[in-house]
C-alpha positions as CSV (number, residue, x, y, z in Angstrom):
1,M,-17.4,-171.7,-6.4
2,T,-16.9,-174.3,-3.6
3,L,-16.8,-172.7,-0.2
4,P,-13.8,-173.7,2.0
5,L,-14.5,-176.3,4.7
6,L,-12.5,-174.1,7.1
7,A,-11.8,-170.4,6.7
8,V,-9.4,-168.9,9.2
9,R,-9.1,-165.1,9.3
10,D,-6.7,-162.9,11.3
11,L,-6.2,-165.4,14.1
12,A,-4.1,-164.0,17.0
13,V,-3.2,-165.9,20.2
14,T,-1.1,-164.7,23.1
15,F,0.3,-166.4,26.2
16,G,1.1,-164.9,29.6
17,D,-0.4,-163.3,32.7
18,G,-1.8,-159.8,33.1
19,N,-0.2,-157.2,30.8
20,L,2.9,-159.3,30.1
21,R,1.7,-161.4,27.1
22,L,3.6,-163.0,24.3
23,A,2.2,-163.2,20.7
24,A,2.3,-166.9,19.7
25,V,0.1,-166.4,16.6
26,D,-0.1,-163.0,15.1
27,G,-2.9,-162.5,12.5
28,I,-2.7,-165.6,10.3
29,S,-5.3,-166.5,7.6
30,F,-5.8,-169.5,5.4
31,D,-8.5,-171.7,3.8
32,I,-8.9,-175.5,3.7
33,P,-11.1,-176.7,0.9
34,P,-13.1,-179.9,1.3
35,R,-11.1,-183.1,0.7
36,R,-7.8,-181.2,0.5
37,T,-4.7,-181.1,2.7
38,L,-3.2,-177.8,3.9
39,A,0.2,-178.0,5.7
40,L,1.4,-175.5,8.3
41,V,5.2,-175.5,8.3
42,G,7.8,-173.8,10.4
43,E,10.2,-174.2,13.3
44,S,9.3,-174.9,16.9
45,G,7.7,-171.8,18.3
46,S,6.3,-170.7,14.9
47,G,2.7,-171.1,16.1
48,K,1.8,-174.3,14.2
49,T,0.5,-176.3,17.1
50,V,-1.1,-173.3,18.8
51,T,-3.2,-172.7,15.7
52,G,-4.4,-176.3,15.6
53,H,-5.3,-176.3,19.3
54,A,-7.1,-172.9,19.0
55,L,-9.4,-174.3,16.3
56,L,-10.3,-177.3,18.6
57,G,-10.6,-175.2,21.7
58,I,-7.9,-177.1,23.6
59,L,-5.5,-174.2,24.4
60,P,-4.0,-174.1,27.9
61,P,-5.4,-171.7,30.5
62,T,-2.5,-169.2,30.0
63,A,-3.5,-168.8,26.3
64,R,-5.9,-166.2,25.0
65,I,-7.5,-165.7,21.6
66,E,-7.1,-162.0,20.9
67,S,-8.9,-161.8,17.6
68,G,-9.9,-163.8,14.5
69,R,-12.6,-166.0,13.1
70,A,-12.6,-169.7,12.0
71,L,-15.7,-170.5,10.0
72,F,-16.3,-174.3,9.9
73,A,-18.7,-175.2,7.1
74,D,-19.7,-178.7,8.2
75,P,-21.7,-180.3,5.3
76,A,-24.0,-181.9,7.9
77,A,-24.8,-178.5,9.4
78,A,-27.3,-175.9,8.3
79,A,-24.8,-173.0,8.4
80,P,-21.1,-172.4,9.1
81,V,-20.1,-171.9,12.7
82,D,-17.3,-169.7,14.0
83,L,-15.2,-172.1,16.1
84,L,-13.4,-169.3,17.9
85,S,-16.6,-167.8,19.2
86,L,-17.6,-171.1,20.9
87,D,-16.8,-171.6,24.6
88,P,-14.2,-174.4,24.9
89,D,-16.4,-176.1,27.5
90,S,-19.7,-175.6,25.5
91,E,-21.8,-178.5,24.4
92,A,-21.7,-177.1,20.8
93,L,-18.0,-177.4,20.6
94,R,-17.9,-180.8,22.3
95,Q,-20.3,-182.2,19.7
96,L,-17.9,-181.0,17.0
97,R,-14.6,-182.0,18.7
98,G,-13.9,-185.7,18.3
99,N,-16.9,-186.1,16.0
100,R,-16.8,-183.8,13.0
101,M,-13.3,-182.5,13.8
102,A,-10.5,-184.7,15.3
103,I,-6.8,-184.5,16.1
104,V,-3.9,-186.9,15.9
105,F,-1.4,-185.8,18.5
106,Q,2.4,-185.7,18.0
107,E,3.3,-188.2,20.8
108,P,1.1,-191.3,20.8
109,G,2.6,-192.4,24.1
110,S,1.2,-189.4,26.0
111,A,-2.0,-189.2,23.9
112,L,-3.2,-192.6,25.0
113,S,-4.2,-193.5,28.6
114,P,-2.0,-196.2,30.1
115,L,-4.8,-197.4,32.3
116,H,-7.3,-198.3,29.5
117,T,-7.2,-200.7,26.6
118,I,-7.0,-199.6,23.1
119,G,-10.5,-200.9,22.4
120,D,-12.0,-198.8,25.3
121,Q,-10.2,-195.6,24.1
122,V,-11.2,-195.9,20.4
123,S,-14.8,-196.9,21.1
124,E,-15.2,-194.1,23.7
125,A,-15.6,-191.5,20.9
126,L,-18.4,-193.6,19.4
127,L,-20.2,-194.0,22.7
128,V,-20.0,-190.3,23.3
129,H,-21.0,-189.0,19.9
130,S,-23.1,-191.7,18.3
131,R,-26.3,-193.4,19.5
132,V,-24.9,-196.9,19.5
133,G,-24.7,-199.7,22.0
134,R,-21.5,-201.3,23.3
135,A,-21.8,-204.3,20.9
136,E,-22.1,-202.0,17.8
137,A,-19.3,-199.8,19.1
138,R,-17.1,-202.8,19.5
139,E,-17.8,-204.0,15.9
140,R,-17.1,-200.5,14.4
141,T,-14.0,-200.2,16.5
142,L,-12.7,-203.6,15.4
143,A,-13.4,-202.6,11.8
144,M,-11.5,-199.3,12.2
145,L,-8.5,-201.0,13.9
146,A,-8.4,-203.4,10.9
147,R,-8.6,-200.4,8.5
148,V,-5.7,-198.6,10.0
149,G,-3.5,-201.7,9.6
150,F,-3.6,-203.8,12.9
151,P,-2.7,-207.3,11.9
152,D,-5.0,-208.7,14.7
153,P,-7.7,-206.2,15.6
154,G,-9.2,-208.5,18.3
155,R,-5.9,-208.7,20.1
156,A,-5.3,-204.9,19.7
157,F,-8.8,-204.2,21.1
158,R,-7.7,-206.0,24.4
159,S,-4.2,-204.6,24.5
160,Y,-2.8,-201.7,26.6
161,P,-0.7,-199.0,24.9
162,F,2.6,-200.2,26.5
163,E,2.1,-203.6,24.7
164,L,2.3,-201.9,21.3
165,S,5.2,-200.6,19.3
166,G,5.4,-196.9,18.5
167,G,4.0,-197.4,15.0
168,L,1.0,-199.4,16.3
169,R,0.4,-196.8,19.0
170,Q,0.2,-194.1,16.3
171,R,-2.2,-196.3,14.3
172,A,-4.4,-196.5,17.5
173,V,-4.4,-192.7,17.8
174,I,-5.4,-192.4,14.1
175,A,-8.2,-195.0,14.7
176,M,-9.4,-193.0,17.7
177,A,-9.5,-189.8,15.7
178,L,-11.3,-191.3,12.6
179,V,-13.7,-193.7,14.1
180,C,-16.6,-191.2,14.1
181,G,-15.9,-190.2,10.5
182,P,-14.7,-186.5,10.8
183,V,-14.7,-184.2,7.9
184,L,-11.6,-182.3,9.2
185,L,-8.5,-184.0,10.7
186,V,-5.7,-182.0,12.4
187,A,-2.5,-184.1,12.2
188,D,0.0,-182.6,14.5
189,E,3.5,-183.9,13.7
190,P,2.0,-187.4,13.2
191,T,5.3,-189.2,12.4
192,T,8.0,-187.2,14.2
193,A,9.0,-189.9,16.6
194,L,8.7,-192.9,14.2
195,D,11.2,-194.9,12.2
196,V,11.5,-194.0,8.5
197,T,9.8,-197.1,7.3
198,V,7.0,-196.9,9.9
199,Q,6.6,-193.2,9.0
200,A,6.2,-194.2,5.3
201,Q,3.4,-196.7,6.4
202,I,1.6,-194.0,8.4
203,L,1.9,-191.5,5.5
204,G,0.5,-194.0,3.1
205,L,-2.3,-194.8,5.5
206,L,-3.2,-191.1,5.9
207,Q,-3.2,-190.7,2.1
208,E,-5.6,-193.6,1.7
209,L,-7.9,-192.6,4.6
210,R,-8.2,-189.0,3.4
211,E,-9.5,-190.2,0.0
212,E,-11.6,-193.1,1.4
213,L,-13.4,-191.0,4.0
214,G,-13.5,-187.8,2.0
215,M,-12.1,-185.6,4.7
216,A,-9.8,-182.6,4.7
217,M,-6.6,-182.4,6.7
218,L,-4.6,-179.7,8.5
219,L,-1.1,-181.1,8.5
220,I,1.3,-179.6,11.1
221,T,4.9,-180.5,10.5
222,H,8.5,-179.3,10.1
223,D,9.4,-182.0,7.6
224,L,9.2,-180.7,4.1
225,G,9.5,-184.2,2.6
226,I,6.2,-185.1,4.3
227,V,4.6,-181.9,2.9
228,A,5.7,-182.9,-0.6
229,A,4.0,-186.3,-0.1
230,L,0.7,-185.2,1.5
231,A,-0.1,-181.6,1.1
232,D,-2.0,-179.7,-1.6
233,E,-1.5,-176.3,-0.1
234,L,1.3,-174.9,2.1
235,V,1.5,-172.1,4.6
236,V,5.0,-171.2,6.0
237,L,4.9,-169.7,9.5
238,R,7.7,-167.9,11.4
239,R,7.1,-166.4,14.9
240,G,3.4,-166.6,14.5
241,R,3.2,-164.9,11.1
242,V,2.7,-166.1,7.5
243,M,5.9,-165.9,5.5
244,E,4.6,-167.6,2.3
245,A,1.5,-169.5,1.2
246,G,0.4,-171.2,-2.0
247,A,0.2,-174.6,-3.8
248,A,2.6,-176.9,-2.0
249,A,4.3,-178.2,-5.2
250,E,4.8,-174.7,-6.5
251,V,6.2,-173.3,-3.2
252,L,8.6,-176.3,-2.8
253,R,9.7,-175.9,-6.4
254,E,10.1,-172.1,-6.5
255,P,10.1,-170.7,-3.0
256,R,9.9,-166.9,-3.0
257,H,10.5,-165.9,0.6
258,P,14.1,-166.1,2.0
259,Y,12.8,-168.0,5.1
260,T,11.2,-170.7,3.0
261,R,14.4,-171.0,0.9
262,A,16.4,-171.3,4.1
263,L,14.1,-174.1,5.5
264,L,14.5,-176.0,2.2
265,E,18.3,-175.6,2.2
266,A,18.4,-176.8,5.8
267,V,17.0,-180.2,4.9
268,P,19.5,-183.1,4.4
269,R,18.9,-184.7,1.0
270,L,19.8,-188.1,-0.3
271,H,21.3,-186.6,-3.4
272,R,23.2,-183.8,-1.7
273,Q,27.0,-184.1,-1.7
274,P,28.2,-184.5,1.9
275,A,30.8,-181.7,1.4
276,S,28.0,-179.1,1.1
277,R,26.9,-177.3,4.3
278,L,23.3,-177.2,5.4
279,R,21.8,-173.7,5.4
280,R,21.5,-172.1,8.9
281,V,18.1,-170.8,10.0
282,G,18.0,-168.4,13.0
283,D,20.7,-166.7,14.9
284,I,23.4,-169.3,15.3
285,P,26.6,-168.3,13.5
286,E,27.2,-170.0,10.2
287,R,30.6,-171.3,11.3
288,I,31.3,-172.1,14.9
289,R,34.8,-171.0,15.9
290,I,36.2,-173.8,18.0
291,A,38.2,-172.5,21.0
292,Q,41.6,-174.0,21.9
293,L,40.1,-175.7,24.9
294,W,42.9,-177.2,26.9
295,P,46.3,-178.9,26.7
296,Q,45.1,-182.4,25.7
297,W,43.7,-180.9,22.5
298,R,46.3,-178.2,22.0
299,G,49.1,-179.8,20.0
300,R,47.7,-183.3,20.4
301,P,48.7,-185.2,17.3
302,R,45.8,-186.4,15.1
303,A,45.3,-190.1,15.6
304,S,45.6,-192.5,12.6
305,G,44.6,-196.0,11.9
306,T,41.8,-198.0,13.5
307,I,40.6,-196.5,16.7
308,L,37.8,-199.0,17.5
309,E,37.3,-202.5,16.3
310,V,34.3,-204.7,17.1
311,R,34.6,-208.4,16.4
312,D,31.7,-210.9,16.4
313,L,29.7,-209.0,19.1
314,T,26.7,-210.9,20.4
315,K,24.0,-210.0,23.0
316,R,20.9,-211.9,23.9
317,F,18.1,-210.9,26.3
318,V,16.0,-213.4,28.2
319,S,12.5,-212.4,29.3
320,R,9.4,-214.1,30.8
321,R,6.9,-215.3,28.3
322,G,3.3,-214.4,29.3
323,S,2.5,-213.4,32.9
324,P,5.2,-212.2,35.4
325,W,4.8,-215.5,37.2
326,S,5.3,-217.7,34.1
327,A,8.3,-220.1,34.1
328,A,8.5,-219.9,30.3
329,R,11.3,-217.8,28.9
330,R,11.8,-216.1,25.6
331,T,15.2,-215.3,24.1
332,V,15.7,-212.2,22.0
333,E,18.8,-211.9,19.8
334,A,19.5,-208.2,20.1
335,V,23.0,-208.3,18.5
336,V,24.2,-211.2,16.5
337,G,27.8,-211.5,15.3
338,V,28.4,-207.8,14.5
339,S,31.8,-206.8,13.3
340,F,33.2,-203.5,12.1
341,A,36.1,-201.1,12.5
342,I,36.2,-197.3,12.8
343,E,39.2,-195.3,11.6
344,A,40.5,-192.4,13.5
345,G,38.9,-189.1,12.3
346,E,36.0,-190.6,10.5
347,C,32.3,-190.7,11.1
348,F,30.9,-194.3,11.0
349,A,27.1,-194.5,11.0
350,L,24.9,-197.4,12.1
351,V,21.4,-197.2,10.6
352,G,18.2,-199.3,10.8
353,E,14.8,-199.4,12.3
354,S,14.0,-199.4,16.1
355,G,14.8,-202.8,17.5
356,S,17.6,-203.4,14.9
357,G,20.2,-203.4,17.6
358,K,22.0,-200.0,17.0
359,T,21.7,-198.6,20.5
360,T,22.5,-202.0,22.0
361,V,25.8,-202.1,20.1
362,C,26.6,-198.6,21.5
363,K,25.8,-199.6,25.0
364,L,28.0,-202.7,24.7
365,I,30.9,-200.6,23.5
366,V,30.8,-198.3,26.6
367,R,30.0,-201.3,28.9
368,A,26.5,-200.0,29.9
369,L,25.6,-203.6,28.9
370,E,27.7,-206.7,29.1
371,A,28.2,-208.6,25.8
372,D,27.7,-212.4,25.8
373,S,30.6,-212.8,23.4
374,G,32.9,-211.0,21.0
375,E,35.7,-208.5,21.3
376,I,35.7,-204.7,21.6
377,L,39.2,-203.2,21.0
378,F,39.9,-199.5,21.5
379,T,43.2,-197.9,20.6
380,S,44.4,-194.9,22.5
381,G,47.8,-193.7,21.5
382,S,50.0,-196.8,21.4
383,E,47.8,-198.7,23.8
384,V,45.2,-201.2,22.6
385,L,42.5,-201.9,25.3
386,D,40.2,-204.9,25.3
387,I,37.1,-203.1,26.7
388,R,35.3,-206.3,27.7
389,S,38.2,-207.3,30.0
390,L,38.7,-203.9,31.8
391,A,38.2,-203.7,35.5
392,E,35.9,-201.0,37.0
393,R,38.8,-198.6,37.8
394,Q,40.1,-199.0,34.2
395,L,36.6,-198.3,32.9
396,V,36.5,-195.0,34.7
397,A,39.7,-194.0,32.9
398,L,38.2,-195.2,29.6
399,R,35.4,-192.6,30.0
400,R,37.9,-189.9,29.3
401,H,38.5,-191.3,25.8
402,I,34.9,-192.4,24.8
403,Q,31.8,-190.2,25.5
404,Y,28.1,-190.6,24.7
405,V,25.6,-188.0,23.2
406,F,22.1,-189.2,24.0
407,Q,19.0,-189.2,21.8
408,D,16.7,-187.2,24.0
409,P,18.2,-183.8,24.9
410,F,15.7,-183.3,27.7
411,T,15.6,-186.5,29.7
412,S,19.4,-186.9,29.5
413,L,20.0,-183.7,31.4
414,N,19.3,-183.4,35.2
415,P,16.5,-180.9,35.6
416,R,17.8,-179.9,39.0
417,M,21.3,-178.9,37.7
418,T,22.3,-175.8,35.9
419,A,24.1,-175.8,32.6
420,F,27.3,-175.2,34.4
421,E,26.8,-178.1,36.8
422,I,25.8,-180.4,34.0
423,I,28.9,-179.7,31.8
424,A,31.3,-179.5,34.8
425,E,30.1,-182.8,36.3
426,P,32.6,-185.0,34.3
427,L,35.4,-182.7,35.4
428,V,34.3,-183.1,39.0
429,V,34.0,-186.9,38.7
430,H,37.5,-187.2,37.2
431,R,38.9,-184.6,39.6
432,I,40.1,-182.2,36.9
433,G,40.9,-178.6,37.9
434,N,39.5,-176.4,40.7
435,R,36.2,-174.6,40.5
436,A,37.7,-171.5,38.8
437,E,39.4,-173.7,36.2
438,R,36.2,-175.7,35.6
439,R,34.3,-172.5,35.2
440,E,36.7,-171.3,32.5
441,R,36.5,-174.7,30.7
442,V,32.7,-174.7,30.8
443,R,32.7,-171.2,29.4
444,L,35.0,-172.3,26.5
445,L,32.8,-175.4,25.9
446,L,29.6,-173.3,25.7
447,E,31.4,-171.0,23.3
448,A,32.5,-174.0,21.2
449,V,28.9,-175.2,20.8
450,G,27.4,-171.8,20.1
451,L,26.1,-170.8,23.5
452,E,27.3,-168.0,25.9
453,A,28.6,-167.7,29.4
454,R,25.4,-166.2,30.6
455,H,23.7,-169.5,29.9
456,M,25.7,-171.2,32.8
457,T,23.1,-170.4,35.5
458,R,20.0,-171.6,33.5
459,Y,18.3,-174.9,34.0
460,P,17.4,-177.3,31.2
461,H,13.7,-176.4,31.0
462,S,14.6,-172.8,30.0
463,F,16.5,-174.0,26.8
464,S,15.1,-175.0,23.5
465,G,15.6,-178.5,22.2
466,G,18.5,-177.6,20.0
467,E,20.2,-175.7,22.9
468,R,19.7,-178.7,25.2
469,Q,21.4,-180.9,22.6
470,R,24.3,-178.5,22.5
471,I,24.6,-178.7,26.2
472,G,24.7,-182.5,25.9
473,I,27.5,-182.2,23.3
474,A,29.4,-179.8,25.5
475,R,29.2,-182.2,28.4
476,A,30.4,-185.1,26.2
477,L,33.4,-182.9,25.1
478,A,34.3,-181.9,28.6
479,L,36.9,-184.6,29.1
480,G,38.6,-184.2,25.7
481,P,37.5,-187.5,24.3
482,E,38.8,-189.1,21.1
483,L,35.5,-191.0,20.2
484,L,32.0,-189.6,20.5
485,I,29.1,-192.1,20.3
486,C,26.1,-190.0,19.0
487,D,22.8,-192.0,19.5
488,E,20.1,-190.4,17.4
489,P,21.3,-186.9,18.4
490,V,19.0,-185.0,15.9
491,S,15.9,-187.3,15.6
492,A,13.7,-185.2,17.9
493,L,14.8,-181.8,16.5
494,D,13.3,-179.3,14.0
495,V,14.9,-179.3,10.5
496,S,16.6,-176.0,11.2
497,V,17.9,-177.0,14.6
498,Q,18.9,-180.4,13.2
499,A,20.9,-178.5,10.5
500,Q,22.7,-176.5,13.2
501,V,23.6,-179.5,15.3
502,L,24.8,-181.5,12.3
503,E,27.0,-178.6,11.1
504,L,28.3,-178.2,14.7
505,L,29.3,-181.9,14.8
506,R,31.1,-181.6,11.5
507,D,32.9,-178.4,12.6
508,L,34.0,-180.0,15.9
509,Q,35.2,-183.1,14.0
510,R,37.3,-181.0,11.6
511,E,38.8,-178.7,14.3
512,L,39.4,-181.3,17.1
513,G,40.1,-184.4,15.1
514,L,37.2,-186.3,16.7
515,T,36.0,-189.7,15.7
516,Y,32.2,-190.3,15.6
517,M,30.0,-193.4,15.8
518,F,26.7,-192.0,14.6
519,V,23.4,-193.9,15.1
520,S,20.4,-192.9,13.1
521,H,17.3,-194.2,11.3
522,D,17.4,-191.3,8.8
523,L,19.5,-192.0,5.8
524,A,19.3,-188.4,4.6
525,V,21.0,-187.3,7.8
526,V,23.6,-190.1,7.5
527,R,24.3,-189.1,3.9
528,H,25.3,-185.7,5.1
529,I,27.6,-186.5,8.0
530,A,29.0,-190.1,7.6
531,H,32.0,-191.4,5.8
532,R,31.0,-195.1,6.0
533,V,27.6,-196.8,6.9
534,G,26.6,-200.0,8.5
535,V,23.0,-201.1,8.0
536,M,21.5,-203.2,10.8
537,C,18.4,-205.4,10.8
538,R,17.2,-207.8,13.5
539,G,20.6,-207.6,15.3
540,R,22.7,-208.3,12.2
541,L,24.8,-206.1,10.1
542,V,23.4,-206.7,6.6
543,E,25.4,-204.1,4.5
544,L,28.6,-202.2,5.1
545,A,30.0,-199.7,2.6
546,P,31.5,-196.2,2.1
547,T,28.6,-193.7,2.1
548,D,28.9,-192.7,-1.6
549,A,28.9,-196.4,-2.6
550,L,25.9,-197.3,-0.4
551,F,23.8,-194.5,-1.8
552,A,24.9,-194.9,-5.4
553,D,24.6,-198.7,-5.4
554,P,22.6,-200.2,-2.5
555,R,22.7,-204.0,-2.8
556,H,20.6,-205.3,0.1
557,P,16.8,-205.2,-0.2
558,Y,16.5,-203.8,3.4
559,T,18.9,-201.0,2.5
560,R,16.9,-200.2,-0.6
561,A,13.6,-200.2,1.4
562,L,15.1,-197.7,3.9
563,L,16.1,-195.4,1.0
564,E,12.7,-195.7,-0.6
565,A,11.0,-194.7,2.7
566,V,12.8,-191.3,3.1
567,P,10.5,-188.4,2.2
568,D,12.2,-186.0,-0.1
569,P,11.0,-182.4,-0.9
570,D,12.5,-182.7,-4.4
571,R,10.9,-186.1,-5.2
572,P,7.3,-186.3,-3.9
573,R,6.2,-189.9,-3.5
574,D,3.0,-191.8,-3.2
575,F,3.6,-193.9,-0.1
576,R,0.5,-196.0,-0.9
577,T,2.3,-197.8,-3.7
578,T,5.1,-199.3,-1.6
579,A,4.7,-202.0,1.1
580,F,7.1,-201.6,4.0
581,E,5.5,-204.0,6.4
582,R,7.8,-207.0,5.7
583,V,11.1,-205.3,4.9
584,A,12.5,-206.2,8.3
585,D,11.6,-209.9,7.9
586,P,14.8,-211.8,6.8
587,T,12.7,-214.8,5.6
588,S,10.9,-212.5,3.0
589,W,14.1,-211.2,1.3
590,P,14.8,-212.6,-2.1
591,E,17.7,-214.9,-2.8
592,P,20.6,-214.8,-2.0
593,F,19.6,-212.5,0.9
594,A,17.0,-214.6,2.7
595,L,18.1,-215.8,6.2
596,A,15.6,-218.6,6.9
597,G,18.1,-221.2,8.0
598,G,21.0,-219.4,9.6
599,P,22.8,-216.1,10.2
600,G,24.4,-215.9,6.7
601,W,27.8,-214.4,6.0
602,M,29.2,-211.1,4.7
603,R,30.3,-211.2,1.1
604,Q,32.5,-208.5,-0.4
605,V,30.9,-207.1,-3.6
606,A,33.2,-204.1,-4.2
607,A,36.1,-202.3,-2.5
608,G,35.0,-201.8,1.1
609,H,31.4,-202.8,0.2
610,W,30.0,-205.9,2.0
611,V,26.6,-207.5,2.0
612,R,25.1,-210.3,4.1
613,V,23.9,-213.3,2.0
614,S,22.5,-216.7,2.9
615,G,25.1,-218.5,0.8
616,G,23.0,-219.6,-2.1
617,G,22.1,-217.9,-5.3
618,E,23.9,-215.1,-7.2
619,M,24.3,-211.4,-6.2
620,H,21.9,-209.0,-7.8
621,A,23.6,-206.1,-9.6
């Protein structure tokens, strides 16, 4: 019988000072066989990352390992070693960490030093752990950079992290972890912050490297679609304890524990009907009861017809090419001839990869950026406003009708302001009510988004990610807007918290008659919440259709690639078999979609269904 590469028994970790300590991991056990992948799954705070950090000896000073063993049977060693018995600063653990065991951190931006080149950071592990000179370290680093998919390893070697995209930074972190050839890789949420197509590339890369290098993997994630694609074994954690464990395919197919079933039912699916509700996980009520907030919503007639129309919107950015002193300029077409209309009471989604122009369109609509050309028409009651022509005083008035929910629920909230001050700030700016009236409105808003009056005096750092996003939504609702622009509002959230926020947005829309413009790169989320979808690539709208039509019959190759890249717990995929690198290159698309010589034009292929074509060739069925 083959011994496990890593055998963890009764691991318990607490946080705190003195006698006041919180159990983060409470007696968990699991085995990782050689060349196999075990996934730890659960919500934030379930103990997944703490477990991985405990094995590598990188816990913070406030953490303490109360009990447990972690026997690491390195094939190159004479006997297994108990990782938990080693001093984190000991030479023995240092020789294992980064050499025989390695970690890929969740956020590549913070995992890489901004002051050192990628080549220096990747080769550092070789210089520390291997008896090689700088010349050999450079050659092996270049080979690893090529292996993880850098198109120009030499240029990557000389580059700093800020010069790379998010996907390339993650590839650099993977190269840094694997350059010494570890037998165990801890992958801590390795694709959370990435686009769906970049995520698919990274998943395919991890699949290939695991087989090629013969290593085992501890995969830490909350995404059950990734588990279906990568994991052999699955351990479900909740509040530091194991709820269910077994073969990944079997657990996903027939979950036995109610918590596992709840997690699976909280995941938006490509094939799930939008009318069905996502399962709640945790203590948030299943249905939020929306308060009758104030007069402009009480008795306000539901709007009808087109509320926002964008016509031929264009925005270009000009930057220096080369050094800061260079006279050469480079023009980037961020938004090119984008046109669409949003009907009152609907949710219109814009999807696409990072850099496709989604957020730029949103900022142009609220005049955070000035468009180069085009029209933005907003209808409020019987009045049609040309947003581009509004004076500053008129723009202030417009804010009462259009509000913005930002992507990052932490950086969008002022850390020096309480929840009350954050939510009341729009009321103060627009001189609405006195302090007592504002306090009552904030209380009602907190109730509407599933929080309580006692949360008013707390600061952002004391809330969870989902609670912070709820505060952002409450702030956006404070002025009683008609249109909410939601810019990736759930991309940084756990699957369970994501489900809560999505259902909250749907409840608010139904109760208050809100209209949403919803920006996302996750088509499964869009399938659940949107009525119509616009797909953007390289600043252009390439497909526009009702949600059901888009998912049943995607016409554009870019839309099909986005759908192919979505991990699905019900349909495990081998991401090594699909190439996503060129899906965003308009010149690589087949006819009649290739846009080598011009912007193309939108052709109607069915009722409400439009696709951008080059003008030549026939449409594919």
